[in-house]
C-alpha positions in Angstrom: -16.6 -18.5 0.5 -19.6 -19.7 -1.2 -21.0 -23.4 -0.1 -22.4 -25.5 -2.7 -25.6 -27.7 -2.1 -27.7 -29.8 -4.9 -31.2 -29.8 -4.4 -32.8 -33.6 -4.2 -35.8 -34.2 -5.8 -38.4 -36.3 -3.6 -39.0 -35.9 0.1 -35.8 -36.4 1.2 -34.3 -34.2 3.6 -32.1 -31.6 2.8 -28.1 -33.1 3.3 -25.7 -31.1 5.4 -22.8 -28.7 3.5 -20.4 -31.4 4.1 -22.0 -33.9 2.7 -23.0 -31.9 -0.7 -19.4 -30.8 -1.3 -17.9 -34.6 -0.9 -20.4 -35.4 -3.6 -18.9 -33.4 -6.1 -16.7 -35.0 -8.2 -12.7 -34.1 -9.0 -12.5 -32.9 -12.3 -11.2 -35.5 -14.8 -8.0 -34.7 -16.7 -6.2 -32.9 -14.1 -4.2 -33.8 -11.1 -4.8 -32.5 -7.8 -1.5 -30.7 -7.8 -2.6 -29.1 -11.3 -5.8 -28.0 -10.1 -4.2 -26.1 -6.9 -1.9 -24.2 -9.3 -4.4 -23.4 -11.2 -6.5 -21.7 -8.7 -3.7 -19.9 -7.6 -3.2 -18.5 -10.8 -7.4 -17.7 -10.9 -6.6 -15.7 -7.7 -3.7 -14.0 -9.6 -6.1 -12.6 -12.0 -8.4 -9.9 -10.2 -5.9 -8.9 -8.0 -3.2 -8.1 -10.8 -5.9 -6.6 -13.0 -7.2 -4.4 -10.1 -3.7 -3.0 -9.3 -3.3 -2.0 -12.9 -6.2 0.1 -12.3 -5.0 1.4 -9.1 -2.3 2.9 -11.2 -4.6 4.4 -13.4 -6.9 6.2 -11.3 -5.0 9.6 -11.1 -4.9 9.5 -14.6 -8.3 8.8 -15.3 -9.5 11.7 -12.5 -7.0 14.2 -14.7 -8.6 13.2 -18.4 -12.4 13.1 -17.2 -12.0 16.3 -14.8 -13.6 14.8 -12.1 -13.3 16.5 -8.4 -13.0 14.0 -5.3 -16.9 14.0 -4.9 -17.2 13.2 -8.8 -14.4 10.6 -8.6 -15.8 9.1 -5.6 -19.3 8.4 -7.9 -16.9 7.3 -10.8 -15.6 4.6 -8.3 -19.1 3.5 -7.2 -19.8 2.0 -10.6 -16.9 -0.3 -10.3 -18.1 -1.6 -6.9 -21.7 -1.8 -8.0 -20.9 -3.9 -11.2 -18.6 -6.5 -8.8 -21.4 -6.8 -6.3 -24.3 -7.2 -8.5 -22.5 -9.6 -10.9 -21.8 -11.9 -8.0 -25.2 -13.5 -7.4 -25.5 -14.1 -10.9 -22.1 -15.6 -11.2 -23.0 -17.8 -8.5 -25.9 -19.2 -10.3 -24.5 -19.4 -13.6 -21.4 -21.4 -12.4 -23.7 -24.0 -10.3 -25.4 -24.8 -13.7 -22.5 -24.5 -16.4 -19.7 -25.4 -14.3 -16.6 -23.1 -12.9 -14.4 -23.3 -15.9 -17.0 -21.6 -18.2 -17.5 -18.6 -16.1 -14.2 -18.2 -14.9 -13.0 -18.1 -18.8 -16.0 -15.7 -19.2 -15.4 -13.3 -16.7 -11.3 -13.1 -17.4 -12.5 -12.4 -20.8 -14.5 -9.2 -19.8 -11.5 -8.2 -17.5 -8.8 -8.5 -20.4 -11.2 -6.9 -22.8 -12.0 -3.7 -20.7 -9.0 -3.0 -18.9 -6.8 -1.7 -22.0 -10.1 0.8 -22.8 -9.9 2.3 -19.0 -6.5 3.8 -19.8 -8.1 6.1 -22.8 -9.4 9.4 -22.3 -13.2 9.5 -21.6 -16.2 11.3 -20.2 -17.0 10.6 -16.4 -20.2 8.8 -17.7 -18.3 6.7 -20.6 -15.7 5.6 -17.5 -18.0 4.8 -15.1 -20.2 2.7 -17.3 -16.9 1.0 -18.3 -15.7 0.2 -14.7 -19.3 -0.9 -14.3 -18.5 -3.6 -16.7 -14.9 -4.3 -15.4 -16.2 -4.1 -11.9 -18.7 -7.2 -12.7 -16.1 -9.1 -14.3 -13.7 -8.8 -11.2 -16.4 -9.3 -8.7 -18.1 -12.2 -10.8 -14.6 -14.0 -11.0 -13.6 -13.6 -7.5 -17.0 -15.0 -6.6 -16.3 -18.2 -8.9 -13.2 -18.9 -7.9 -13.7 -18.7 -4.7 -16.2 -21.6 -5.0 -13.2 -23.4 -6.8 -11.0 -22.9 -3.9 -13.6 -24.2 -1.5 -13.4 -27.7 -3.2 -9.9 -27.9 -3.9 -9.2 -27.1 -0.4 -11.3 -30.2 0.7 -10.3 -32.6 -1.5 -6.7 -31.7 -0.6 -7.0 -32.3 3.0 -5.2 -29.4 4.3 -5.9 -25.6 5.4 -5.0 -23.8 1.6 -7.4 -20.6 1.6 -4.9 -18.4 3.2 -2.6 -19.7 0.5 -4.8 -19.1 -2.3 -5.8 -15.3 -1.2 -2.1 -14.5 -0.9 -1.7 -14.9 -4.5 -4.8 -12.3 -5.2 -2.3 -10.2 -3.1 0.6 -11.2 -4.9 -1.4 -10.3 -8.7 -1.9 -6.8 -7.1 2.1 -6.4 -6.0 2.8 -7.5 -9.5 0.4 -5.2 -11.3 1.1 -2.2 -9.4 5.2 -3.0 -10.1 4.8 -4.0 -13.7 2.4 -1.0 -14.7 4.7 1.5 -12.6 7.7 0.1 -14.2 6.2 0.5 -17.7 5.1 4.2 -17.0 8.4 4.9 -15.6 10.0 3.9 -18.9 7.9 6.5 -20.6 5.3 4.2 -22.0 2.1 5.3 -23.0 -1.0 4.2 -21.0 -3.1 2.4 -23.5 0.2 0.2 -24.7 1.3 -0.5 -20.9 -2.6 -1.4 -20.0 -3.0 -3.9 -22.9 0.5 -5.5 -22.0 -1.0 -6.0 -18.8 -4.0 -7.5 -20.0 -1.9 -9.6 -22.4 -0.2 -11.1 -19.5 -3.2 -12.2 -18.0 -4.7 -13.7 -21.1 -1.6 -16.0 -21.0 -2.1 -17.1 -17.4 -5.8 -17.8 -18.0 -4.8 -19.9 -21.4 -2.3 -22.1 -19.2 -4.7 -22.4 -16.0 -8.1 -22.7 -17.4 -7.6 -26.3 -18.4 -7.3 -27.4 -15.0 -10.2 -25.4 -13.5 -13.2 -27.0 -12.2 -16.0 -28.0 -15.0 -18.4 -29.9 -12.7 -21.9 -28.3 -12.3 -23.6 -28.2 -9.2 -27.5 -28.1 -8.7 -28.3 -25.0 -6.7 -26.4 -22.6 -4.0 -27.7 -23.5 -0.9 -26.8 -20.2 0.8 -29.3 -17.6 0.4 -29.1 -13.8 1.5 -31.2 -13.3 4.9 -31.7 -11.0 7.5 -28.6 -11.0 10.0 -29.0 -11.2 13.5 -27.0 -11.7 16.7 -23.1 -12.1 16.3 -23.1 -12.6 12.6 -24.5 -8.9 12.2 -21.4 -7.5 14.3 -19.2 -9.7 12.2 -20.8 -8.2 9.0 -20.1 -4.9 10.0 -16.7 -5.6 11.1 -15.9 -7.0 7.6 -17.4 -3.7 6.1 -15.2 -1.8 7.9 -12.0 -3.8 6.9 -13.2 -3.6 3.2 -13.5 -0.2 3.4 -10.1 0.2 4.4 -8.6 -2.0 1.8 -10.9 -0.4 -1.0 -9.4 3.3 0.2 -6.2 2.2 -0.5 -7.1 0.6 -4.1 -8.7 3.8 -5.2 -6.9 6.9 -3.3 -3.2 5.9 -2.8 -2.1 7.0 -5.9 -4.2 9.8 -5.6 -2.9 10.8 -2.3 0.8 10.3 -3.5 0.2 12.4 -6.3 -2.0 15.2 -4.6 -1.0 15.4 -1.0 2.7 14.3 -1.0 3.6 15.6 -4.8 5.0 12.4 -6.1 5.4 12.2 -9.8 1.9 10.6 -11.2 4.1 7.9 -12.9 5.5 6.7 -10.0 2.1 6.8 -7.6 1.3 3.0 -8.2 4.4 2.4 -5.9 2.1 2.9 -2.9 -0.4 0.0 -3.9 2.6 -1.8 -4.6 4.0 -1.5 -0.9 0.1 -2.4 0.4 0.0 -5.3 -1.8 3.5 -6.8 -1.3 2.8 -6.4 2.6 -0.3 -8.1 2.6 1.1 -10.9 0.4 3.5 -11.4 2.9 1.5 -11.7 5.7 -1.2 -13.9 4.4 1.6 -16.6 3.0 2.3 -16.5 6.8 -1.5 -15.6 8.0 -2.1 -19.6 9.0 0.7 -19.8 11.6 0.5 -15.9 12.8 -3.5 -17.0 13.6 -2.6 -20.6 15.1 -0.7 -18.5 17.3 -2.7 -15.4 18.5 -6.0 -17.1 18.2 -8.8 -15.6 15.9 -9.9 -12.5 17.8 -6.5 -11.4 19.0 -5.5 -11.8 15.4 -8.3 -9.1 14.8 -7.5 -6.9 17.3 -3.4 -6.6 16.5 -4.3 -6.7 12.9 -6.9 -3.6 13.2 -4.6 -1.8 15.2 -1.3 -1.7 13.2 -3.5 -1.1 10.3 -4.7 2.1 12.0 -1.3 3.1 13.2 -0.4 2.8 9.2 -2.9 5.1 8.7 -1.6 7.6 11.1 1.7 7.7 9.9 0.7 8.0 6.0 -1.1 11.0 6.7 0.5 12.9 9.2 4.2 12.2 8.8 5.3 14.4 6.1 8.0 12.7 4.1 6.3 10.7 1.0 8.9 7.4 2.0 6.8 7.7 5.5 3.8 7.4 3.5 4.9 4.2 2.1 5.6 2.8 5.5 2.1 3.6 6.5 0.6 1.9 3.5 2.9 -1.2 4.4 1.6 -1.2 7.8 -2.3 -0.9 6.5 -1.4 -4.2 4.1 0.3 -5.9 7.2 -2.8 -5.4 9.5 -5.3 -5.9 7.3 -4.1 -9.1 5.9 -5.5 -11.4 8.3 -8.5 -9.6 9.4 -11.0 -10.5 7.0 -10.2 -14.2 6.7 -10.4 -14.6 10.9 -13.9 -13.1 10.5 -15.1 -15.4 7.9 -13.8 -18.3 10.4 -15.6 -17.0 13.2 -18.5 -16.5 10.7 -18.5 -20.5 10.3 -18.3 -21.5 14.0 -21.3 -19.0 15.2 -24.2 -21.2 16.2 -26.8 -17.9 15.8 -27.6 -18.9 11.9 -27.0 -21.8 9.8 -23.3 -21.8 8.5 -23.7 -21.2 4.7 -26.2 -18.0 5.5 -24.1 -16.6 7.9 -21.0 -16.5 5.3 -23.1 -15.2 2.5 -24.0 -12.6 4.6 -20.7 -11.6 6.0 -19.4 -11.9 2.3 -22.4 -9.5 1.2 -21.5 -7.0 3.8 -18.0 -7.1 3.4 -18.3 -6.2 -0.2 -20.4 -3.8 0.4 -18.1 -2.2 2.1 -15.7 -2.2 -1.4 -18.8 -0.7 -3.1 -19.2 2.3 -0.5 -15.9 2.7 0.7 -14.7 4.7 -2.2 -17.5 7.1 -2.5 -17.7 7.7 0.9 -13.5 8.3 1.0 -14.5 10.9 -1.9 -17.4 12.8 -0.4 -15.5 13.2 2.5 -12.4 14.6 0.9 -14.6 16.9 -1.1 -15.6 18.3 2.3 -12.4 18.0 4.8 -9.8 17.1 2.6 -8.4 13.5 1.9 -5.9 13.7 4.6 -8.7 13.8 7.3 -10.8 11.5 5.2 -8.0 8.6 5.4 -7.3 9.6 8.7 -10.6 8.9 10.0 -10.4 5.0 8.8 -7.7 5.0 11.9 -10.3 5.5 14.0 -13.1 2.9 12.4 -10.3 0.3 12.6 -9.8 1.1 16.1 -13.4 0.5 16.6 -13.0 -2.5 15.0 -10.1 -3.5 17.5 -12.5 -2.3 20.5 -15.4 -4.4 18.9 -14.0 -7.6 19.0 -14.7 -8.1 22.6 -18.3 -9.3 21.5 -16.6 -11.7 19.5 -15.7 -14.2 22.1 -17.9 -17.0 22.3 
């Protein structure tokens, strides 16, 4: 989602974003198709790693002895690491190239992932999650930089497909981790296998990641105004819903639906699979419905999913609910980013940067807010409140129309 620009010396006026992007050369030694596959692999990595952590959450909660509020604070460390690492990753990628930063951040992810499966105190787990989150957030930032260039050089829309591989990674990570635990494998070896799989994927893809450098990033944070503020708020709420599924779905199944801990990761797997399929079809869906209508329909379907998973008792119905949440949320955020690029209240690069920051703030605050709410009113009511927020997203879309 980042837009790159080189700052020229001398008195010449600042060139446009499109001109600057066109000036970036293609990486030597890699075909366009190889770079496209490598970019999909980059999106797969953080999705896969995040899903492994989602399966580990109930085990971590038990090992630390944390209540819901304390778990929310621990999870806040993951979001804080991600959010703080993104600006730094953008600066370093501009100076060193995407490839070096993507390799370094993948190494951080793979090194910390097995450690999350160990028994820790709340403070130690929070610190480890901060480092893990920094790796995930930095990779997320830089892989989107690469995706923008690869998509432009391909001359066709590819971003939804790239993001689909993030969701595919989430489904694969949850499925593989749940299967290993179902075979009675210990937590640390199972997490280590997942990390080694990511090492292999990165080793195959890294030579095709972009290596050219930019001089600076043009987008800088500014005060949001007008429709950009509304788009940012809606992105924040959508990311809160996604973050709640990532960090609380396994806990919900184990504590509310009494599902065995070793099988609780299936909830996130269903969510990720539903989102993956929908994103693979996302361009066609949005083209048929239009962006604003796609936001309305998606938010309402996701809201219905939260109602079903919280109020319908059988745990199988909860899986249906998580599937509907994934189906509904899949195209909401991409459509919001597109609208941010079309508005005329603020420069495009500044608007997209602001919406991105506000959206990821939802991932940062969402799990902690759910934890505090669960401590006060119970996890069922806390998750049910997300249904109301998503209805608000659907109703608020009327002000997004030009």
